[in-house]
LOVEXPA-169920 format. One record per residue (C-alpha): residue number from 0; x, y, z. Coordinates in steps of 0.25 Angstrom, whole numbers. Layout:
! LOVEXPA-169920
{num NUM X X Y Y Z Z}
...
//
This chain:
! LOVEXPA-169920
{num 0 X 499 Y 265 Z 542}
{num 1 X 491 Y 258 Z 532}
{num 2 X 489 Y 264 Z 518}
{num 3 X 476 Y 262 Z 510}
{num 4 X 478 Y 253 Z 498}
{num 5 X 477 Y 265 Z 488}
{num 6 X 487 Y 273 Z 495}
{num 7 X 496 Y 260 Z 496}
{num 8 X 495 Y 258 Z 481}
{num 9 X 498 Y 273 Z 478}
{num 10 X 510 Y 273 Z 487}
{num 11 X 516 Y 260 Z 481}
{num 12 X 514 Y 266 Z 467}
{num 13 X 522 Y 279 Z 471}
{num 14 X 537 Y 279 Z 474}
{num 15 X 539 Y 265 Z 471}
{num 16 X 535 Y 259 Z 484}
{num 17 X 535 Y 244 Z 483}
{num 18 X 527 Y 240 Z 496}
{num 19 X 517 Y 244 Z 505}
{num 20 X 528 Y 244 Z 516}
{num 21 X 535 Y 255 Z 508}
{num 22 X 522 Y 263 Z 507}
{num 23 X 520 Y 261 Z 522}
{num 24 X 534 Y 267 Z 524}
{num 25 X 532 Y 278 Z 515}
{num 26 X 517 Y 281 Z 520}
{num 27 X 515 Y 295 Z 526}
{num 28 X 514 Y 296 Z 541}
{num 29 X 501 Y 296 Z 548}
{num 30 X 493 Y 309 Z 548}
{num 31 X 497 Y 312 Z 562}
{num 32 X 512 Y 312 Z 558}
{num 33 X 510 Y 320 Z 545}
{num 34 X 514 Y 335 Z 545}
{num 35 X 502 Y 345 Z 543}
{num 36 X 491 Y 337 Z 549}
{num 37 X 489 Y 329 Z 536}
{num 38 X 476 Y 320 Z 536}
{num 39 X 476 Y 305 Z 533}
{num 40 X 467 Y 299 Z 522}
{num 41 X 458 Y 294 Z 534}
{num 42 X 456 Y 309 Z 537}
{num 43 X 450 Y 312 Z 524}
{num 44 X 435 Y 312 Z 522}
{num 45 X 434 Y 311 Z 507}
{num 46 X 438 Y 302 Z 496}
{num 47 X 449 Y 305 Z 486}
{num 48 X 450 Y 299 Z 472}
{num 49 X 458 Y 301 Z 459}
{num 50 X 452 Y 311 Z 449}
{num 51 X 463 Y 314 Z 439}
{num 52 X 478 Y 317 Z 436}
{num 53 X 482 Y 329 Z 429}
{num 54 X 495 Y 330 Z 420}
{num 55 X 501 Y 342 Z 414}
{num 56 X 505 Y 338 Z 400}
{num 57 X 512 Y 345 Z 389}
{num 58 X 503 Y 340 Z 377}
{num 59 X 489 Y 336 Z 380}
{num 60 X 486 Y 329 Z 367}
{num 61 X 499 Y 320 Z 369}
{num 62 X 496 Y 317 Z 383}
{num 63 X 481 Y 314 Z 380}
{num 64 X 485 Y 305 Z 369}
{num 65 X 495 Y 297 Z 378}
{num 66 X 485 Y 294 Z 389}
{num 67 X 475 Y 290 Z 379}
{num 68 X 484 Y 281 Z 371}
{num 69 X 491 Y 274 Z 382}
{num 70 X 480 Y 273 Z 392}
{num 71 X 468 Y 274 Z 384}
{num 72 X 463 Y 286 Z 392}
{num 73 X 451 Y 294 Z 387}
{num 74 X 451 Y 309 Z 386}
{num 75 X 439 Y 315 Z 394}
{num 76 X 434 Y 329 Z 394}
{num 77 X 442 Y 339 Z 402}
{num 78 X 437 Y 353 Z 406}
{num 79 X 446 Y 364 Z 400}
{num 80 X 454 Y 366 Z 388}
{num 81 X 459 Y 353 Z 381}
{num 82 X 472 Y 360 Z 377}
{num 83 X 475 Y 361 Z 392}
{num 84 X 468 Y 349 Z 399}
{num 85 X 463 Y 335 Z 394}
{num 86 X 458 Y 324 Z 403}
{num 87 X 459 Y 308 Z 402}
{num 88 X 450 Y 298 Z 409}
{num 89 X 457 Y 288 Z 418}
{num 90 X 444 Y 281 Z 420}
{num 91 X 432 Y 284 Z 429}
{num 92 X 434 Y 298 Z 434}
{num 93 X 450 Y 298 Z 434}
{num 94 X 456 Y 307 Z 424}
{num 95 X 470 Y 311 Z 418}
{num 96 X 470 Y 326 Z 416}
{num 97 X 481 Y 331 Z 406}
{num 98 X 484 Y 346 Z 407}
{num 99 X 493 Y 355 Z 398}
{num 100 X 496 Y 369 Z 403}
{num 101 X 509 Y 377 Z 405}
{num 102 X 523 Y 372 Z 406}
{num 103 X 531 Y 367 Z 418}
{num 104 X 529 Y 352 Z 416}
{num 105 X 538 Y 343 Z 424}
{num 106 X 540 Y 329 Z 420}
{num 107 X 536 Y 320 Z 432}
{num 108 X 544 Y 308 Z 437}
{num 109 X 539 Y 294 Z 438}
{num 110 X 535 Y 296 Z 452}
{num 111 X 525 Y 307 Z 448}
{num 112 X 515 Y 298 Z 440}
{num 113 X 501 Y 294 Z 440}
{num 114 X 496 Y 280 Z 438}
{num 115 X 486 Y 273 Z 429}
{num 116 X 481 Y 259 Z 432}
{num 117 X 478 Y 249 Z 420}
{num 118 X 471 Y 236 Z 421}
{num 119 X 481 Y 229 Z 412}
{num 120 X 496 Y 235 Z 414}
{num 121 X 501 Y 225 Z 403}
{num 122 X 491 Y 230 Z 393}
{num 123 X 495 Y 245 Z 396}
{num 124 X 510 Y 241 Z 395}
{num 125 X 507 Y 235 Z 381}
{num 126 X 500 Y 248 Z 377}
{num 127 X 512 Y 256 Z 383}
{num 128 X 522 Y 248 Z 374}
{num 129 X 513 Y 248 Z 362}
{num 130 X 512 Y 263 Z 363}
{num 131 X 527 Y 264 Z 366}
{num 132 X 526 Y 271 Z 379}
{num 133 X 538 Y 269 Z 388}
{num 134 X 535 Y 263 Z 402}
{num 135 X 542 Y 259 Z 414}
{num 136 X 541 Y 254 Z 428}
{num 137 X 542 Y 262 Z 440}
{num 138 X 557 Y 262 Z 441}
{num 139 X 558 Y 267 Z 426}
{num 140 X 562 Y 254 Z 419}
{num 141 X 557 Y 255 Z 405}
{num 142 X 546 Y 245 Z 400}
{num 143 X 545 Y 239 Z 414}
{num 144 X 533 Y 237 Z 424}
{num 145 X 534 Y 239 Z 439}
{num 146 X 526 Y 231 Z 449}
{num 147 X 523 Y 239 Z 462}
{num 148 X 524 Y 233 Z 475}
{num 149 X 509 Y 231 Z 475}
{num 150 X 510 Y 223 Z 462}
{num 151 X 505 Y 234 Z 453}
{num 152 X 512 Y 234 Z 440}
{num 153 X 515 Y 248 Z 434}
{num 154 X 522 Y 255 Z 422}
{num 155 X 525 Y 270 Z 420}
{num 156 X 523 Y 278 Z 407}
{num 157 X 525 Y 292 Z 405}
{num 158 X 515 Y 301 Z 397}
{num 159 X 520 Y 311 Z 387}
{num 160 X 523 Y 322 Z 398}
{num 161 X 531 Y 312 Z 406}
{num 162 X 520 Y 309 Z 417}
{num 163 X 523 Y 295 Z 423}
{num 164 X 511 Y 286 Z 423}
{num 165 X 511 Y 273 Z 431}
{num 166 X 502 Y 263 Z 425}
{num 167 X 499 Y 251 Z 434}
{num 168 X 490 Y 239 Z 435}
{num 169 X 484 Y 243 Z 449}
{num 170 X 470 Y 236 Z 450}
{num 171 X 459 Y 246 Z 448}
//
C-alpha cells in the first residue's frame, strides 16, 4: 500500500512515527479488509480541504491575545455573540475559532494538538523565548527542538487553556 504524500506527512507527525516504513506498518488495511465496508480515498468523488479548528476556551480575551501576540494572527469578524465566539485568520480561508460556553473542559494531552507551520522556525523560537512562553520537543524536553523522520523541525507550546500547538517548518 502506498500513502499519498500529505497522508504520509500527517502520519509521520502523529504518534512519533520516525519513518515511512513505520507509517506503512501502521497504515490501515485495504478497504476490502476494513469492517463496515468503509471506502478508500480513491472512492470519494469530492475534494476535501481544511477550513478551521475550533477550541473551547475559558477566557476569550486571554486566548485571542495569546494567538495575536505569539503568532501575529488577526481577529476577523465572526457571526454571533463575541462573548461566546471569536475567530482568527490563519491566512487564506483557514481559521481558528475560539469558543467559550459552559463547563466541562478537559485539558488535552500532547497527542491531541494542532499544528501551525512557519516560514522561519528559528525566528518563531526567538519570539517564544522573548515572550517567555515555555516550549519543548515532542518527548517533552523543555527548550528543545525535535526533528521528525522527514527532516521537519518542530516545537510544542501550550495556549492559556492547555491546548498543545505544534509549530513546524514544513515548506508551504
